[in-house]
N, C-alpha and C positions, 0 to 999 in steps of 0.2 A: 504494500500500500504506500502511495506517496505520502510524504510527511508534511504537506501543507496544513495550514491552520484548520483544525477540526472542531465541530460542535459535537460533544459527546454527552449522551444522556444515560443516566443510571436510575433504575428502579431502586427501591429501598429494601423491602422485605424479601429475603431470599436471594438478594443480589449483593448488597453491601452489608447487610446484617443477616446473621444466621437465623434460621427459623425453627430449628429443632430444639427440643428440651423446654424446660420452664423459661419464663420470661427472663428470670435472673441469670440464666445460663447463656442467653443469646449475646453475641458480640460482633463488633466490627473488627475484622482482621487488621493487624498493624500493616500488613502488606498492602491493603487497600489505601491506607493513608499515605504510604510511600509512593504508590502509583499515582495518586491524585496530585501530590506535590510535583512529581516529575512531569506529569502531563501539562500542568499549568506552567511550569518552568520552560517547557518546550513550546509554549505559545498557544496551547489548545484551550478551548472554553468547555468547562465541565458543569453540567446541570443535573440536579435531581429531577426525575420525571416520575411522579408517583400518583397512585390513586388516592393516597391520603389527602385530606383537606389540610390547609395550613395549620389549623388548630391541632391536628393529629401528629404533626412533625415535632418530635420531642427534642429536648435540649441537646442531647448528644449528637443528633443529626444536624441541628441548626449551627452547632459549633464547628462542624467540618467546613473547611475553607472552599466551599463550592462557589462558582461564579453566580449562581442563582438557583431558583427552584421553579418547576412546573408542578403545581399541586392540583388535587381534585380532578385528575384525568383531563388536564388542559384548561380547567376553568379559572385558574389563578396563576399568574406568572410574575416572578420577581427577578430582578437583576441587581446585585449589589445593594440589597435592602430597599430597592425602589420598586413599587408596584407598577408593572407595565400593562397588565391586562387582568380584568376580573369580570367574569360572566356568572351571574347568579340566576336563580329561577324567579320569575315574576311572582309578586306577593299572592295574587289570586291562585296561581298554580300551587304554591306552597301550601296554602290553606286547604285546597282541594286534596292534595296528596295526603296531608296529615289526617284528614277525615277518612279517606279511602283506605289507607293502610290498616286502619282499625275496622272499617266496614268489611273488608275482604279478609280479615283475620291473618294479617301478615305481621311478623315480628320485624322491627325496624330500628335503624340507626340513622339519624340526620346529621350531616357533616357540613360545618361552616368554617369560616376563616378564624372566628374567635372561639367557638364552642362546638362540641359534639353533644347531641341530645339523645337521650334514651327515655323510654317509657318508664313510668313508675310501676308498671305491671311486671310480673315475674316473667323472665325469659326462659324458654325451654329449648332453644336452638343455639347455633354457633354465635349468634349475636350476643348472648350472655357472656361467652368467653371473650369476645371483643371488648365488652364493657369492663371486664376485669383487667384486661391489658391497658385500656385507656386510664383506668383509675390508678394503675401503677406508673404509667409513663407520663401522662399529662393530666394529673388530678384536678388542676385548676380549670381545665377546659371542659370538664364533664358536667353536664346539667341533666337532671331528671325532670321530666314534665309529665303531668297528668293530662292525657289527651281529652278527657271528659270535661276538664275545667279550664283549659288554656283559652285565653281571650285574644282578641285582635291586637291588643296593646302589647302583650307579652308573647306573641306567637314566635316560634323559633325562626332564626335567620340561617338558612342553609343553602348550599350550592349544589349538593348531590346527596344521595342516600344509599343505604344498603338494606336489603330485605332478606329474610329467610322464610321459607314456606313451612310454617308450623302446622300443627294438626287442624284440620277443618278449614284450610285456606281456600280462597277462591282466586288464585293467582291469574288464571286465564282471563277472568273478567277484568281484573286490574290491568293486565297487560294490554288487552284489547282497547281499553279506554285511553291508555296513555302511550301506546306504541308510536303514535305520530307526533308526540310532544316531548318524549324522552328517549334516551338511548339505554337499552337494557344489555348489560354484559353478564353473561352466564358464567359464573366462577366455579360451577360444579357443586355437588352436594346440596342442591336446593338453595344456593346462596347467589344473590344477584346484586351487582353494583349498578346504580342507575344515575345517569348524568344528564345535563342539559343537551338538547339535540344539537348536532353539528359541533360538539366539543369533545375532544379526545386527546390522548397523549400525542397523537400525530398532529392535530391542529396546533397544539402548543409548540411543536417543533417548527411547523411552517411559520408561525408568528416570529420565532427567534431567527429563522433563516432570513426573513425580511429585515428584521431589526438590525442584525449584524452584517447584512449584505453578503451572506455566504450562500453557496450553492448546495443543493441537496447532495451532490457527489461528495461533499465534505462532512456528511453527518454519519454518526455511529450511535447505535442504541444497544443497551445491555439490560436484559431482563430475565425473568424466570417463570412468568405466569401468563395465563390467557388474557388478563387485562393489559398485558404488555404488547399483545399482537398488533394493535394499531401503530405503535412506534416501531416495532421490529420489522413490519412489512413496509413501512414508509421510508426509513433511513436507507442510505446507500449501502451500509454494511450493518449487519445485525449479529448479535452474539447472545446465546442462551447459556445460562449457568448450568453446570453439570447436575445440580440438584433440582433443576427446573422441570416443568411439565413435559413429559416425553413427547406429547403431540406437537411441541414446538421444534423438536430437534431437526425435523426434515424441512422446516420452514425458514430456518436461519442460515446465515453464511458460515457460522462457526460455533461449535459447542466447546466451551472451556471447562475447567475443573469447577468443583463446587465452591461455595463461598469460603468455607473453612479450610479449603485446600488451595487458597490464594488464586482463585480463578480469574479475578479481574487483573491482577498483576501479570499472570501468564498470558492473558488475552492481549493486553497492551504490548507486551514484549513480542508476541506473535505478529502483531501488526507493525512492529518497529516504531512505535510511537514513544517508547521510553527506553 
């Protein structure tokens, strides 16, 4: 690969942070931080590109010396602490969604730039595990709301959401109602990530290509999950972590080692970028 200035995009979970074991056991390999510093020293621009909303990006990630972040699957873009782009959902759509996730018996998480919102009801799906992770990682950003009593004045401000299909759900009806207004990302195991229409990890990359006046041929993406597909199929060169979803392996240009086995460092060396 030619070593001209590159725009390089990194997912977080399963890409720069290990995902196995308890939350306390997950870590960012020191080799990643070495690779990041060398990439930037060589003139490349390095961005987080995550499904997490900005509120969900914990301190250890924010302290890494990235050039910026794409959060919320492309709905929020920062460069050097300056907000370049933010697309949220219209207020009337948010209110409708909050009503209907309850009506159709879906367990939910609402994700915003300041807060993540959970129901005061008991969770019986993977969403409950996410709440425990958020309480550990970003406790000040977690809010519990009672969907039966929330008012227009204190309604949650969110850019995207996640849902799980609990017992007695009517997901098909919910999907039919919103399929032309929202993008549904099937993450498997009855878990869906839902974003504003026409916003994705790829649209965030397009925005930064224009902003930095760089061509797509100079873009690289690195991920591990199905919600990374928009960026992995968009950039000129794509890399999947060895611990990633197996269905991605045939869709990317290169499969590197796992996070804990210094996969990013090895991939950047493979491309002669460091």
